[in-house]
KOLNURO-123182 format. One record per residue: residue in three letters; y, z, x of N, C-alpha, C, CB in turn. Coordinates in steps of 0.05 Angstrom, whole numbers, plus 5000, padded with zeros to 4 digits. Glycine has a CB too. Example, Ala and Ser with C-alpha at 12.3 -4.5 7.8 and 13.67 -1.06 7.14 Angstrom:
BEGIN
ala488651565264491051565246493451565264491151815226/ser495551425257497951435273500151575258498851145282/
This chain:
BEGIN
met810728766177807828726164805928586186807928516135/lys806628436192804728186215803828426240807427816233/lys805728596242804928796268803228976261807128946281/leu802429036234800529206221798129046225801029276191/leu798228796220795428666218794028646243795628386208/thr795528626263794528596290792428836299797128596310/pro793229066298791229306302788729266284792629596293/leu789629226257787629276235785029036236789329266204/phe786328836236784828606233784528366255785828516211/gly785528406278785628246299787727986299782928156301/phe789328026282791127846273793527746294792227976249/asp793627516300795327436323797227236305793627276353/pro799827336305802327166291802526896306805427336293/lys801726896329801926616338800226446337802426606360/gln797826536325795526376324794226336293793526496344/his795026536282794526606255796526576232793726846256/asn795426526207797526516184796226706163798026196170/val798026886154796827056133796326916110798427276127/arg797626706098796426566080793826426076797826446077/thr793426266103791126166108788826346108791426046131/glu789226596121787026806122786326896098787627036136/ile788026926080787627046050786526766035790927176035/leu787226586038786026356023782926316035787926066028/ala782426316058780026346072778226556056780526446103/gly779326816056777627006043776726966013779127266044/val778226866002778226825972775826555970781926735959/thr776426365990774926175987771626225993776125976003/thr771626456013768826536021767526675997768826746047/phe769226825982768326955959767626775936770427135951/leu769126545935767926385915766026285921769226215907/thr765526165945762726035952760326235950762725915982/met760326455956758226625960757926825933758726775989/ala759726775914759826935888756926915869762526815869/tyr755726695878753426635865751026805868752826395872/met751226955887749227155900749527395882749827225932/leu751627435867751827665850750027665830754227695840/ala749527415821747727375799744327365812748627065785/leu744327215835741627115846740227365859742026865869/val741427575871740727785886739127945865743327935898/pro740528035845739828175824737528065810742028195808/asn737227815806734927695789732427715811735727335779/ile732827675836730927685855729527975858732127605879/leu730828155861729828425867729728495843731328635885/gly730328435817729228535793726528515780730428445777/val725228355794722528295792720328495796722228115809/thr721528705819720328915827719929125805721629015847/gly722229085787721929335768724729495777718829545773/met726529385790728629565795730829495774729729535826/asp732529635771734629595743736729435754736029895729/lys736329195740738328945745741229025745738028715722/gly741829215727745229295727745929445746746329435703/ala744129615758744729785779744829615800742830015783/leu743129435803743329235830745629095830741229015832/phe746429015808749028835808751328995821749828755777/thr751129255812753529475825753429525853753429765815/thr750129545864749829605890750529385909747229685893/val749429105900750228855912753028875918749628625895/ile755028925903757828895908758529195930759528885875/val758129375917758929645936757729595962757829945923/ser755529505967753929535994754729236010750029575988/ser755729085996757128816007760228886016757128565982/val761629086000764729146007764129336030766829295978/phe762429466034762529706056762129546082759929966052/ala759429306080759029216107761629026110756029056111/thr762228896096764528696101767128896112765428496069/met767829106097769929246105769629326138770129496084/val767029376146766629476173767629196190763129586178/met766528986182766628726199769328696201765228466187/ala771028706181774128656178775428846200775228746145/phe775029106198777129306207775829406234777629576183/tyr772829356239771829456266771129186281769129666263/ala769829006272769328726288771328526287767128586279/lys773328516267775928406260774628106266778928536280/leu773228016248771827786242772127646219769627816245/pro772127436211772127316186769427266175773627076186/phe767727436178764827416163764527596141762227486183/val763327486118762727656097759927756102763127526070/leu759227986089756628096090755328116062756828356103/gly752728136055751428176032748328206031752127986018/pro747328276013744528346016743227996018743328565985/gly741727946038741127696046738927606023740127706077/ile738927346015737627175997734427186001738826886001/gly733927066033731827076039730027316045732126956053/leu731627536053731127796058729827896029734027956068/ser732027836017731227925980728727855970733227755957/ser728327595982725427435969723527575985724927065975/phe723827616008721027736026721128056015721527716068/phe722828196004722428445998721328445972724728606000/ala722328245951721428275924718528125926723828145902/tyr718227915936715527725931713527795951716027385934/thr714327835976711927885994711428225997712627736026/val713628376004713028676004711728815974716128826011/cys712828755955712528855927710328725918714928815908/ile711128465909708728315891706428265908709528025877/thr706628145929704228025943702428285958705427785968/leu704428425969702728665987702028915968704928786016/gly703528905944703429135931704729425929701529165934/tyr706729375950707729655951710529695930708529725986/thr710629945927712829975908715729955920712530245896/trp717829895904720229845913721530065928721629765892/gln720830275922721530525934720430505964720230785917/phe718230445967717630435994718330216013715230455995/ala719330015997720629766013723429866018720529465995/leu724530005999727330136008727830286028728330275993/thr725230466032724930646058724630516083722530806057/ala723030286082723030116103725529966112721329956099/val726929916095729829786099731429996114731429716070/phe731630216105732830446118732430526140732530626107/ile729630556150728930556171729430366195727030586165/glu728930126184730029856193732729886207730329666168/gly735129956187737529986187737930186213738530066159/leu736530366216736930616236736230456263734530926229/ile733730356261733130206289735129996301730530056287/phe735929856281738229666284740629766301739229596257/ile741330026288743730166301743430186332744030456289/ile740830316336740230366366739830106382737530536369/leu738829946369739129696386741129546394738229546378/thr743229586370746029506375746729626394747829536355/ile746829856397748330056415747430006446747530386405/ser744629906448743429856474743629586487740729906472/asn745529436465746229126475744028966472747229086506/leu741129066465739128866464739828666444736428976458/arg740428726424740428436401742428216415742028526364/glu744928286434746728146442745227946468749128346447/lys743228146480742228026507739927796490740528316532/ile738827856470736927696460738327396451735527856437/val740527396444742027196431742827006457744727336412/arg743327106481744627006501741926816514745927266520/ala739426996509736826856520735726566502734327096518/ile737126556480736626346465738026056474737326436437/pro736625856482737725636492740025526476735725436495/glu742125406485744625326473743825096451746725216496/val742224896453741024746438739824836414739524646450/ile737825066419737125196393739125326377735125386397/gln741125406395743025546376745025346357745025716395/lys744825106371746224896353744524776333747424676370/ala741624806334740124746315739624926289738124706327/ile740025166298739625406277741625376255740025706291/gly743925346258745825256230744425086217748725116235/ala743524806226742524596210740124686196742024356225/gly738624816208735724896198736525116173733725066227/ile738625286182738825456160740125296131740625686170/gly741725076139742324916114740324826098743724706120/leu738024696115736024566100733824756085734624376119/phe734125016098732925256084733925356061732925456097/leu736625346058738425436031737725246014741725456033/ala738324966022737724706003735524715988737324466017/phe733024776004730624795991730424985973728724836008/leu731425315981730925475966732525425938731325695978/gly734925315932736025205915734425035893737625085928/leu733324835911731924635894729524825879730724355913/gln728224965885726025115876727425325857724325245901/asn729625445859731025625839731625475815733625755850/ala732025215816733125115792729924925781736524895802/gly728124935796725624865781725424525793726124905742/ile727324405809727124155810724924075833729924055813/val724524265851721424245862719824465855721124215893/val717824415850715724615844713324635860714924575819/asn711424775854708724845867707624575864706925105853/his705224505880703224345872700624405889704124055876/glu698424395875695824475887695324345914693424395868/ser695524005912695023855931696923825952694423635923/thr698923765944701423695964703223965971703723455949/leu702724155961704424435964706924425944705724475996/val708624205941711224165930711223915914713324165951/thr712123875893712823665883715523665860710323575871/thr715823435849718323405836717823525808719423095835/gly719523745799719123865770720023675749720624135764/asn720023745727720923605698724023595703720023805667/ile725123355712728023345714729623245689728723175735/thr727423235667728923115641729223345621727122845626/glu729323595628729723825609730524025626727323905590/gly730924255607731324505618732424515644729124635618/ser731324775661733024885681733324655702731925165692/ala731424495709731724205728733624075722729624005726/leu733924005698735923795690738723975690735123625657/leu738824205688741824295690742124325718742624565674/gly740324365736740624395764741724105779737724495774/leu740723925767741523625773744523585770740123415753/ile744623745743747923655728749723785743748823755695/gly748624085756750924215766751024125794750924525764/ile749223985807749623845838751523625837746723725852/val751523495813753523275814756323375804752623035796/ile756223535787759023695783760023845807758823915760/thr758423965819759624105841760423945861757924285851/gly758723755869758823575892761623415891756423365890/val762323305863764523175858767523385861764023065828/leu767223595852768823795864769023815892768024025855/leu767523875908767023885937768423645948763923885945/val768123415935768923175949771923145943767322905941/trp772623155922775523255911777123475924775123345885/lys775423625942776423845955778624065933778123695982/ile776924115915778324265892777524595904776724165855/gln779824705911779324995917777825175895782125125922/gly775525285905774025465884772125315873775725575862/gly771325035881769924855876767124935867770024715895/phe766125125886763025205886763425395858761625405918/leu765125575854765025795830765825625806767226075834/ile767325425805768025255787765725115777769925085795/gly763825025795761724885790759925075774760524775816/ile759525325785757525555775757825545743758225885789/ile761125585739761625685712761125445693764625805710/val762225205704761524985686758524965677762324725699/thr756624985700754124895693752725085679752724815715/thr753625385681752825595666753425515639754025845674/leu755825405632757025345603755125115592760625235604/ile754824885610752624725597750324785593752224545607/gly748924995607746725105604745825265575746725255625/ile748325315560747825405534746625245513750025475526/pro748224975509746424795495743524765500747424555498/leu742724735530740524685536738624915534740624575558/gly739225115523738325335521736625485545737125305500/val738425435568737925545593739925825593738425315617/thr741725795587743626045592743626245565746925945598/gln743226505571743526685547745526885560740626835535/phe748026855540749927045546749827355527752626885541/asp750927555539751227755531753927895528749727865545/gly755727735539758627845543759627735567758928155545/ile762127815570763327735598764428015615766127525592/val766028165603767328395617765828625606770728415613/asp765828815624764729075619764929295645761829025610/thr764029485641764829705660762329695678765530015647/pro762329765702760629715726757329865717762429865757/pro755629735716753229915711753030145730750629735712/ser751830375727751130595743748630485767750130855721/ile749330605791746830525808745330775811747530405837/glu745730995795743831215794740631125796744431365767/pro739630925775737030895778735830785802736330765759/ile737530675819736530625850737730735879736630325854/phe738930925872740631045890739031265905743231145873/met738431235929737431395950734231445937739631695956/lys733131225924730331275914727931175943729931045882/phe728431365956726531285984723631455975728131426023/asp721631315989719431465984718131496018717331305960/phe718631746025718131876050715031996056720132106051/ser713431936034710832026037709131856055709732046011/gln709931626057708031486075709731356099706331256058/ile711531546111713431466132711831446159715931686135/phe709731546157708331506184705731406186708231716198/thr705731236162702931096164703430806173701331096135/lys700530686180700330426191702230206174697130346190/glu701730246148703230066128705930066130702730126101/met707430296125709730296132710630156163710330556128/ala709230236181710030186212709929856209707430336238/val707829726198707529426197709829316180704629326185/val710829436154712829336142715429336153712829426122/val715929566165718529606182718929376202718429896198/phe716429356222716629186242717128866233714129226256/thr716128826211716428566197719328536188714528546171/phe720328706173723328716162724828656189724229026145/leu724328816206725728846229726128636248724829026241/phe723728436251723628186263725027946246720728116268/ile724527976221725627746209728427786207724527696183/asp729428036199732428076200733828076223733028286190/met732828076244733828116272734527786277731128266297/phe732427646275733027326275734227136257731027226275/asp734027296233736127156207738627186214736027296178/thr739227466222741927516230743127346250742227776239/ile741627346274742327296301742526976290739927406329/gly740726846279741626566272744226446255739626496259/thr743826656235746926596218749126626234747726796192/leu749526906247751426956263752226726283750827176275/val750326636296750626476316751326166302747926496334/gly750426116280751025866268754225856257748825816244/val754926076244757326066234759226096255757526256215/ser759026256279760926296296761126036313760426546310/arg759225856318759925636330761525486313757825506338/lys760925506289762425306273765725396273761225296241/ala765925686281768925776276770125746308769226146261/gly768425626322769425606348769725916364772225446345/leu768226086356768026316367766526356391767326476351/ile764926176394762726196422763926016440759326096419/lys764426126466765325986486763726036515768326036487/asp761825846524760425826547758426046537762125866576/gly756925996515754726146506755226416493753126176527/lys757626496494758426796490760326826471759526936514/met760226996449761927106431763027386433760727086407/gly765527456442766327686456765627936436769427656464/lys765627846412765728106390762528086376768828056361/met760728006393758127986377756728246372756227816391/lys757228436391756128716388757228856366756628886411/lys760128836357761028906337760528836312762728886340/ala759928556314759028406287756028526287759328016287/phe754728546303751628666294751628926288749528656316/met753829126296753629316290754629396260754429426308/ala756529156246757029196217755329096205759229106206/asp752828906212750328876204748329106201749528716220/ala748729276217746729536226747629686201747329726261/leu750329756205751729996191750629926159755529996196/gly751429636154750929546127748129606115751529266125/thr746229516133743329506120742929796121740729336138/thr743429966134742930296130744230366103744430496156/ala746430346101748130436078747230296056751130376082/gly746430026054745929876030743130026021745829526035/ala741230146037738230196032739030466014736030246062/ile740930616026741230886011742730775985743131136029/leu744230545980745530535954743030395936748530365955/gly740830235950738730175934738729865938739030285904/ser739629745960739729455967737729405989742529365977/cys736929125990735229036011736929056034733928756008/thr736128876054737228856081739828706079735128716101/ile742828816094744828626096745028496116746828706093/thr746228276109746628076133748927926130744427886138/thr749827756147752127616148751627316134753027616179/phe752927236118752227046098753326716113753927156065/val751726536111752426306121755226166107749926126119/glu755426226080757526146066760326226075756926226041/ser759926426098762626506116763626246126762026706143/ser762026046130763025816140765025666126761325656144/ser764825716097767025576082769825716085766225556052/gly769925926086772726076095773825996123772226406095/val771325976147772225916167773025636171770825996182/gly772125446148772825176153776325116138770124966139/val776325346121779525376108781225426129780025626086/gly780125556155781925686175781926006181784725616167/gly780126126170780126366170779026476202778526456145/arg780126656212779026706245779127016251781226536270/thr780627186230780227476235779627606210782527616246/gly779827876218778828076199780128036165779828376214/leu782327976169783627956146782627756123786027896154/thr781027556140779227406116777027566104777927146126/ala775727746116773927876108775028096090772527956129/phe776928236094778028426083778828316051780228506101/thr779428046055780727916027778227896011782327586030/ala775627806026773127786010772628005996770927726025/ser772828276011772228505999773028585974772828656011/ile775828485975777828555950776828445930780628455952/cys776328205930775528005910772628075902775727705920/phe770728235918768128325910768728575892766128395936/leu770528725896770928965879772428865849772829195897/leu773828685853774528585826772028525809776328315829/ser770728415822768528285804765928475789767228075824/leu766728715802764928955790765428945754766229295804/phe767228855751767728895716767128585704771729015706/leu765828445716764528205707761628175706765528005722/ala760228425705757228445710755728285683756128795713/pro756728335658755228155640754627875645756328155618/phe757327755658757327465661755627365688760427365662/phe755727515706754227495734751527445725754427765755/leu750527695711747827755702746427495685748128025684/ala747927335671747327185652747026885669749527215629/val748426875689748326605704745626535713750226615730/pro744026315702741926215709741426105736741726065693/gly739326145750738526065773739125685781735426155772/ala738925595758740225295759743025245761739525155735/ala744325435757747625465757748025525786749025735735/thr746425685801747625745828745825535851747126115836/ala744025405837742425255858744725055869739425085845/pro746224935858747424665869749324835894749624435842/val750525015892751825145917750025195938753025385911/leu747525285930745725335958744825035971742625525951/val744624865948744324525961746724455983744824265932/leu748524485969751424345977752424546006754224385944/val751824796003752324906032750824846054752125166033/gly748324756041746024616065747424376074742624516053/val748924236062750623996071752124076089752223856051/met753724256083755724396105754624456129756924646096/met752224576128751224726151749824506168749224966142/leu748724266158747624036173748923956189747023856163/ser751823956192753523856208753123946238756023916199/ala751824116242751424206273749724056290750224466275/ile747523926278746123756287747223546301744823696271/lys750123446304751323236310751523246339753823206297/asp751823536350752223616377749623626395753523886378/ile747423536383745423506394744623296408744023546380/asn744123246436742923036447740122946444743323066469/phe739622766423737222636411735822446428737822496388/asp737222396452736022226472734922386493737922036484/asp735422626494733922806515731722926499735823046528/tyr729222896500727022986481726223236489724622806478/ala727123356514726223606526728323816504726823626565/glu730423666496732323836480731823786449735423756488/ala731423506442731023436421728923516404731123226424/ile726623536414723923616403724523946396721023556428/pro724924136414725324386402727324406383725824566419/ala729724296384731524296364730324226336733624106371/phe728923986339727923856310725624096300726123496315/ile724524176314722524406307724224646295720824506336/cys726024746307727824926296728424846270730024946311/val729924646266731224556237728524516219733424226238/leu726524376226724424326208722624606197722624136224/phe722424746217720624996209721825146193719625176229/met724325186194725625436176725525396143729025476184/pro725525126132725125086105721825016103727124856094/ala720624946123717724886118716125106120716524696135/thr717125336133715425586136716925796120714925676167/tyr719225736105720625876089721726146106718925936063/ser722626126127723426326147725226246167721226436159/ile727426386168729326296189728326406218732326406180/ser727026576214726126706242723926546251725127026241/glu722226486236719826306250721026016261717026236224/gly723025956246724025726263725625716290725425596248/ile726125976291727526066318725126106334729426356316/val723326286330720626316345719426106353718726436333/leu719125916338717525706345719125436367716525596314/ser721725456358723225306373723725386404725525286358/val723525636405723725796433721625706444723726106433/ile719025756434716825746449716725456458714325836435/ser717125256442716624956449718624906472717224736421/tyr721425006468723424906486722325036513726625016478/val721525286520720425356543717625216556720125626539/leu715625156536713224956547714124696557711024886523/ile715224596534716224286547717524316569718224106531/asn719324446573721224426595719424516624724124636588/leu717824716621716424826643714124556650714925146633/phe712824466630711024226636711624006644709824156618/cys714823986638715823706645717423706671717623606623/gly717023946686718423976711721324056711718223726724/lys722624186688725224246687725724526685726324126668/arg724824626700724524946703727525006704722825066733/lys729324886720732224956720733325046694733724716727/asn732424926674733824866649732625096632733324546637/val730425236644729725556628730525796644726325616624/ser731825966633732026226647730026426644734326336639/leu730326586658728326836664728026966633729627096691/ala730026996621730827106600729626966576733627106600/thr730026686580728426586561725526536560729326396556/ile724626506581721626566588720026846579721626546619/leu721827036582721127316574721127286542723327556586/leu722727176532723527176504721327026491726327046499/ala720826806497717926626492715326806492717426386519/ile715326946512712727076520712727316492712927236558/val714327426488714327666464713827486438717727866461/phe715227266437714827116412711527046410716826836412/met710126956432707726826428705627146428707026546456/leu706527306433705327586431705227646400707227826449/lys707127586388707527656356705027476341710927536344/tyr704327246351701927126338699127206345701926856343/ile699027296376696827356392696027596377697327396422/met697827806374697228126359697428036331699828396365/
């Protein structure tokens, strides 16, 4: 049996353990299962059918993760990105006023372009051009970004005209439930309870019933049809300036969101040596194929989830971990009513506590060397401050190049990094 696992998932009996890999896969699923409720809620504001979205989220996640398991043979799990879902819904559709069909078409085109960029090795070359200190900071920045997103989803942090953000009404409703959930899930995490994140979501959701936050319409049901959103493309504007702008924006954000997440989780897994990860190209291909297939199914951009770090923390190192998580996702197809009833306040604690896990990356940064500390800090700060992983990477790379060049540390900056910074600066100029 173990001999079969080697060609399928890159499993090495001398280094890996079947039980550990399976446990890691289940752990990753339990950690990121909240997105089955969160993503349909986000994309649903565009007018897309939430039931269909639930099924599509699962099917697209399974497809992309299976590619990661069998082709890249890595322990990472993929699904519709939360930040990218928010950009799809709130920026492209609500703010800019485009239809969700228009946005899906842009995602589909973006996926095709990503496949080409991956085959040409361009994405991998971009990763290698990002300074190592910034690669270390990316994970921490993503952690703060997720935590901030969680606090907003629960209403613990809300908009304010003068200060931009402030504390919400934490004595009742969603915000109170979110705080209760953070305490409950935090205790489970400290006690190292297996599946603590999902248990926390379930308990918090149940507590939300008497608080009037949770509304249940059942637990188990047959999977909703994806017909309302399947292949609903709008090619009538494919050659317009508007489509080009949206495709480029999706492309840019997704590229650096994916690079950031993949680098952050890979570093936590110990898969990056001397600044290189041997299977980076295959991992990118899983993302590219997943995004293309996801758009056909009616999903936004597919990306590697930072919650994969939870499975990596358990010991997952091969594609068997990703395969196990895929099977768990398939089983969850029949729990649509439950997941769609889970309020944002119940999933918020997971985002906050995953942020704690990701923040540990900053311990490897030398804060006594300001030429490295300042760009790293910019990366960590600007991801939540600008609500964008890609902006954090862009601004930190530019600052790294400028600070080191002006301080006479040219040897710290490669030509590839300088060229990358120039491209980033053109983004703001143009």
